[in-house]
C-alpha positions in Angstrom: -99.5 143.8 89.1 -98.9 140.1 87.9 -96.3 138.0 89.7 -93.7 136.3 87.6 -93.4 132.8 89.7 -97.3 132.5 90.1 -99.1 130.4 87.6 -102.6 130.9 88.6 -104.2 134.8 88.9 -106.5 135.1 91.4 -108.9 136.4 88.8 -108.2 133.7 86.5 -109.9 130.5 85.6 -108.4 127.6 86.3 -110.3 125.1 83.8 -109.9 127.7 80.9 -106.3 128.7 81.6 -105.2 124.9 81.6 -107.0 124.6 78.1 -105.1 127.4 76.6 -101.6 126.6 78.6 -102.2 123.2 77.0 -102.1 125.0 73.4 -99.9 125.8 73.8 -97.4 123.2 75.2 -98.7 121.5 72.3 -97.1 124.4 69.7 -93.8 124.5 71.4 -93.3 120.5 71.6 -94.2 121.1 67.7 -92.6 123.9 66.7 -89.4 124.1 69.3 -90.5 127.3 70.6 -92.7 128.9 73.1 -96.0 131.2 72.5 -95.7 134.9 73.9 -98.5 133.3 76.1 -96.1 131.2 78.0 -94.3 133.1 81.2 -91.2 133.4 80.5 -90.2 131.5 83.5 -91.7 128.6 82.2 -90.5 128.9 78.7 -86.5 128.8 80.3 -87.5 125.9 82.1 -89.1 124.6 78.8 -85.8 125.1 76.4 -83.7 123.5 79.6 -85.7 120.3 79.4 -85.1 120.3 75.2 -82.0 120.7 76.0 -81.6 118.0 78.5 -83.3 115.6 76.3 -86.6 115.0 78.8 -89.5 113.5 76.6 -92.6 115.6 76.9 -94.8 112.6 75.9 -92.7 110.6 78.3 -94.3 108.0 81.6 -92.3 107.8 84.6 -89.8 109.0 86.5 -86.4 107.6 88.1 -86.6 105.7 91.2 -83.3 106.8 92.7 -83.8 105.2 96.4 -85.6 102.4 97.5 -88.1 103.4 100.2 -85.9 102.0 103.2 -83.2 104.1 101.8 -85.3 107.4 100.8 -86.0 106.9 104.7 -83.0 106.7 106.4 -81.6 109.6 103.9 -84.9 111.9 105.2 -84.3 110.0 108.8 -80.7 112.0 108.5 -81.6 115.0 106.3 -81.7 118.9 108.4 -85.0 119.4 106.7 -86.5 116.6 108.7 -86.3 118.3 111.8 -88.7 120.9 110.9 -91.2 118.7 110.1 -93.4 120.0 112.8 -93.5 123.9 110.6 -94.4 122.1 107.7 -97.3 120.6 109.3 -98.0 124.0 111.6 -98.1 126.4 108.9 -99.7 124.1 105.7 -101.6 121.6 107.7 -105.1 123.1 106.9 -104.1 123.4 103.1 -103.0 119.8 102.9 -106.3 118.5 104.3 -109.8 121.5 104.3 -108.5 122.3 100.4 -106.8 118.1 99.6 -103.1 118.5 98.8 -99.9 117.0 99.6 -96.5 118.5 100.9 -93.4 116.8 99.9 -89.6 117.7 100.9 -86.8 116.8 98.2 -82.9 117.5 98.4 -80.6 118.9 96.7 -80.3 116.9 93.8 -84.5 116.6 93.8 -84.8 113.6 95.2 -88.2 113.5 97.0 -87.7 112.3 100.6 -90.9 112.9 102.4 -94.6 113.2 101.8 -97.4 114.1 103.9 -101.0 115.3 103.8 -104.3 114.6 102.3 -104.7 110.5 101.6 -106.6 110.7 98.4 -103.7 113.1 96.9 -101.1 110.6 98.4 -102.3 108.1 96.6 -103.0 109.8 93.5 -99.5 111.1 93.2 -97.7 107.9 93.7 -99.2 106.8 90.4 -97.4 110.0 88.7 -93.7 108.6 91.2 -93.9 111.7 93.1 -93.1 109.9 96.2 -90.1 109.4 98.0 -87.0 107.6 96.0 -88.2 109.3 93.3 -86.4 111.9 91.6 -88.0 115.3 90.0 -85.2 117.4 88.8 -85.8 118.9 85.9 -83.7 116.7 83.9 -85.5 113.9 85.3 -89.1 115.0 85.4 -89.6 118.5 83.2 -90.8 121.2 84.5 -92.0 121.1 87.6 -92.0 122.9 91.0 -89.4 121.0 92.9 -86.9 120.9 89.7 -88.3 124.5 88.6 -87.1 125.8 92.0 -83.8 123.9 92.2 -83.3 125.4 88.8 -84.0 128.8 89.2 -82.8 129.1 93.0 -86.5 131.1 93.8 -89.8 129.8 94.7 -92.3 128.9 92.3 -95.2 127.9 91.0 -96.0 125.8 88.2 -99.8 124.8 86.8 -101.1 122.4 84.7 -99.0 122.3 81.3 -96.7 124.2 82.8 -95.4 121.1 83.5 -92.9 120.1 80.4 -94.3 116.1 81.1 -97.9 115.8 79.2 -98.6 113.6 82.3 -98.2 115.8 85.3 -100.7 118.3 83.8 -103.5 117.4 85.6 -102.0 119.1 88.3 -100.2 122.0 90.2 -97.5 122.7 92.8 -95.6 125.2 94.5 -91.4 124.9 95.4 -89.6 127.4 97.7 -85.9 126.0 98.2 -84.2 125.9 101.7 -80.9 127.2 102.2 -78.5 126.0 104.5 -78.0 129.8 107.3 -73.7 128.3 107.4 -73.0 128.1 103.7 -76.1 129.3 101.6 -76.2 126.3 99.7 -79.5 124.6 98.8 -81.0 121.7 101.4 -83.6 121.0 99.0 -87.2 122.6 98.4 -90.3 122.6 100.3 -93.2 121.6 97.6 -97.0 121.7 97.9 -98.8 120.0 95.1 -103.0 119.1 94.5 -104.9 119.1 91.6 -104.9 122.3 89.2 -108.4 122.7 90.1 -107.3 123.6 94.1 -104.8 125.8 92.3 -104.3 129.6 94.0 -101.8 132.5 93.8 -101.9 131.7 98.0 -99.9 128.5 97.9 -97.3 130.0 96.9 -96.9 132.6 99.6 -97.9 129.4 101.6 -95.1 127.4 101.3 -92.8 130.7 100.7 -93.8 131.1 104.2 -92.3 127.9 105.4 -89.5 127.9 104.1 -88.5 131.2 106.0 -89.6 129.4 108.7 -87.3 126.5 108.4 -84.9 128.8 107.6 -85.1 130.7 110.8 -85.0 127.1 112.8 -82.5 126.0 110.8 -80.5 129.3 112.0 -81.6 128.9 115.6 -80.4 125.8 115.6 -76.9 126.5 113.6 -76.3 129.2 116.9 -76.9 127.1 119.1 -74.7 124.3 117.8 -72.1 127.8 117.5 -72.3 128.0 120.8 -71.4 124.0 122.3 -68.6 124.6 120.1 -67.1 127.4 121.5 -67.9 126.2 124.9 -65.5 123.2 123.8 -62.9 125.6 122.2 -62.6 128.0 125.4 -61.9 124.7 127.5 -59.3 123.7 124.4 -57.5 127.8 124.7 -57.5 127.2 129.0 -55.8 123.8 128.8 -53.7 124.1 126.0 -52.6 127.5 124.8 -51.3 128.4 121.7 -52.9 129.7 118.3 -56.1 127.9 117.3 -59.3 128.1 115.5 -62.7 126.4 116.0 -64.4 125.9 112.4 -67.7 124.9 112.1 -68.7 121.5 110.0 -68.7 123.4 106.4 -65.3 125.4 107.8 -66.7 128.7 108.8 -64.8 130.3 111.7 -66.7 130.6 115.3 -63.4 131.3 117.2 -59.9 132.2 117.0 -56.5 133.3 117.7 -54.4 135.1 117.0 -57.4 137.0 114.5 -55.4 136.5 112.3 -58.0 133.2 111.8 -61.2 134.9 112.9 -62.7 135.4 110.1 -64.1 134.1 106.7 -64.0 130.7 106.5 -61.5 127.7 105.4 -61.7 125.0 102.7 -62.7 122.3 105.5 -64.3 119.4 103.9 -67.0 118.1 105.9 -65.5 114.3 106.0 -62.0 115.7 106.7 -60.5 114.8 110.7 -56.9 115.1 111.4 -55.6 115.8 108.0 -53.2 118.7 106.4 -55.1 121.3 105.8 -55.3 122.7 102.1 -51.7 121.1 101.8 -49.8 123.7 104.3 -47.7 121.5 107.1 -48.4 124.0 109.7 -51.8 123.6 110.4 -54.2 120.4 110.8 -57.5 119.7 112.1 -59.2 117.8 114.8 -62.4 117.2 116.2 -64.5 119.7 118.4 -67.6 118.1 119.2 -69.8 119.0 116.3 -67.4 121.3 114.8 -63.3 121.3 114.1 -60.5 122.9 115.8 -57.5 123.9 113.2 -54.3 123.9 114.9 -50.6 124.2 114.1 -49.0 120.5 113.3 -45.6 121.5 113.9 -44.5 122.7 117.2 -44.5 127.1 117.4 -41.8 127.9 120.1 -44.1 126.2 123.6 -47.3 124.4 122.7 -49.2 121.7 124.5 -49.4 118.3 122.2 -52.0 117.2 120.0 -55.3 117.1 121.8 -56.3 113.1 121.4 -59.8 111.4 121.2 -60.8 108.4 123.8 -63.9 106.7 124.8 -63.9 104.8 127.7 -66.1 101.7 127.9 -64.4 99.2 130.7 -64.9 99.7 134.4 -67.2 102.5 134.0 -71.1 102.6 134.6 -71.6 105.5 131.8 -69.2 105.8 128.6 -66.9 108.6 129.4 -65.4 110.4 125.9 -62.0 112.9 125.9 -61.6 115.8 124.0 -59.6 119.1 124.0 -62.2 120.0 126.0 -61.1 117.5 128.9 -63.5 114.1 129.6 -67.0 114.1 129.8 -69.4 111.9 130.5 -71.8 110.2 128.2 -76.0 109.7 129.3 -76.8 105.6 129.7 -78.2 105.5 126.7 -75.7 107.0 124.4 -73.0 104.8 126.5 -75.2 102.3 125.1 -75.2 102.9 122.0 -71.3 103.9 121.6 -71.0 100.5 123.6 -73.2 98.3 120.5 -71.1 100.9 117.6 -67.9 100.0 119.6 -68.6 96.1 119.3 -69.4 96.0 115.5 -66.6 98.1 114.4 -67.5 97.7 110.2 -70.7 99.7 111.7 -75.1 99.5 112.4 -78.1 100.2 111.0 -80.9 102.4 112.6 -82.4 99.2 112.3 -79.8 97.0 113.9 -79.1 99.7 116.7 -82.8 99.7 117.6 -83.2 96.3 117.6 -80.3 95.6 119.9 -81.6 98.2 122.2 -84.9 97.7 122.4 -85.3 94.3 121.0 -87.8 95.0 119.1 -88.5 96.5 115.1 -90.5 100.0 115.3 -88.0 102.2 117.2 -86.3 103.7 114.4 -87.7 106.6 114.8 -86.0 106.8 118.3 -82.5 105.4 117.4 -81.7 108.7 115.3 -83.0 111.1 117.7 -80.8 109.6 119.7 -78.2 109.6 117.4 -78.7 113.3 116.1 -77.9 113.9 120.1 -74.9 112.2 120.3 -73.5 114.1 117.6 -73.5 116.9 119.6 -71.2 115.6 122.4 -69.0 113.4 119.2 -69.5 115.3 116.3 -67.1 114.0 112.9 -66.3 111.1 115.2 -70.0 109.3 114.5 -69.7 108.7 111.1 -73.3 107.4 109.5 -74.4 105.1 106.0 -74.1 102.9 108.0 -73.5 104.2 111.6 -70.2 103.6 113.2 -67.4 104.7 115.3 -64.1 106.9 113.1 -60.2 105.3 114.2 -59.7 109.2 115.0 -61.2 108.2 118.2 -59.1 104.8 120.5 -61.9 102.7 122.5 -60.4 101.0 125.4 -62.2 98.0 124.1 -61.5 97.3 121.9 -57.8 98.1 122.5 -58.3 95.3 125.0 -59.9 92.5 122.2 -57.1 93.4 120.3 -54.1 92.4 122.5 -56.6 89.0 123.5 -57.0 88.4 119.9 -53.3 89.0 119.3 -52.6 86.8 121.5 -51.3 89.4 124.1 -53.1 87.7 127.0 -50.6 89.0 129.9 -50.3 92.6 128.5 -54.7 92.3 128.4 -54.1 91.1 132.5 -51.9 94.0 133.1 -54.0 96.9 131.5 -56.4 96.3 135.3 -59.0 97.2 133.7 -63.3 96.5 135.2 -66.2 95.0 133.2 -67.6 96.5 130.4 -70.3 99.3 130.9 -71.1 96.8 134.1 -74.4 97.0 135.0 -76.0 97.9 131.6 -78.3 94.8 131.5 -78.7 94.9 127.0 -78.3 91.4 125.4 -75.6 92.4 122.7 -73.7 94.3 125.7 -73.5 91.8 128.5 -72.5 88.7 126.6 -69.4 91.2 125.5 -68.9 91.4 129.1 -68.8 88.0 129.5 -67.0 86.8 126.6 -64.0 89.5 127.6 -64.9 88.2 131.2 -64.0 84.2 130.5 -61.0 85.2 127.2 -59.2 87.3 130.4 -59.4 84.8 133.0 -59.1 81.1 130.7 -55.6 81.1 130.8 -55.4 81.0 135.0 -57.1 78.4 134.6 -56.0 76.3 132.2 -52.8 76.0 134.7 
């Protein structure tokens, strides 16, 4: 039985079928109607492209991100953590059969590519490379944009592409869904010359997408367990009604049980905000998730949990949240200190330069930031990386007192030096500066 999502059947000559499709494409462009030889999924895509005003003879596609921006976006994207799976499943096809793999975000912007170097070089000539938009509205019918539009894996062969410039190519794309929300995260696409097309390409891409979704589900369950541990600590410490939510608002656990099912309308960036206009409920960070608690007293209830980072007089940073006080690793302590010293934020490149005193360590820094988010959750903001104003930091409070000339109050805090023992240049200089400022009035006297 013919699979309507496959562009080239196993028993069909690729060059002959490409000629048939080129003629069908010419007729469709001239008449506005696709001949019956064209698959329904492609004919529907061509109609969407016509409605969007895509020029079938137009050159190029829009570039929406600079290369550095695309790399930054990819590093923060959940699918970036599955590149090993993609290379493992698709590696032989990429190099032996001269293909490349690309991954887009949910808008069709390409973020990452890998594969045969000759094909990568050729793909750059048609802007099929990170930073370029390949939604149907931007690039016409193609496996990335059409998989997004149909929310289904699809193979697009030769002149099935709406734009004539792409007719020498074939591609197979499969959307990947977030196991938490069900929303599309992006598309995995395998692309090569139309002469190397095979229906198995689509099956391989679908398998890769399924394995990535399974990997994301395992990550989600592990994250749920970490949030649940924090929630258990909170309920033991504070008591009272509360609910633990995933970042998307899915209820992981709750007391009372009336809150224990479904999903609440939580914005991903929401912190300590009143939920849905209800003054009785408010949100707070809970590790990587959210804590839902009453914002007004309900009988006897413990105070609203606070979030605090301690960097003074301790060799490793402390982080206090609803579950208690936790010590961060030395590397995470250094990162948090640098972010505290730069409240406007730092890029991964800036952090790498200060942590390693050299360039080229951005990947390591992003990996550490990903692990740090397991502790700080939404209190660690991105673009640029910075600490949320919802967490108080002792060194920031000390600097504020000194800036305001409240020296006696600063001295009365009786705090120790900033991350003593840390040898990073930026932190050592900040430590020395604070010590001079604290001692200055006494020396002047």
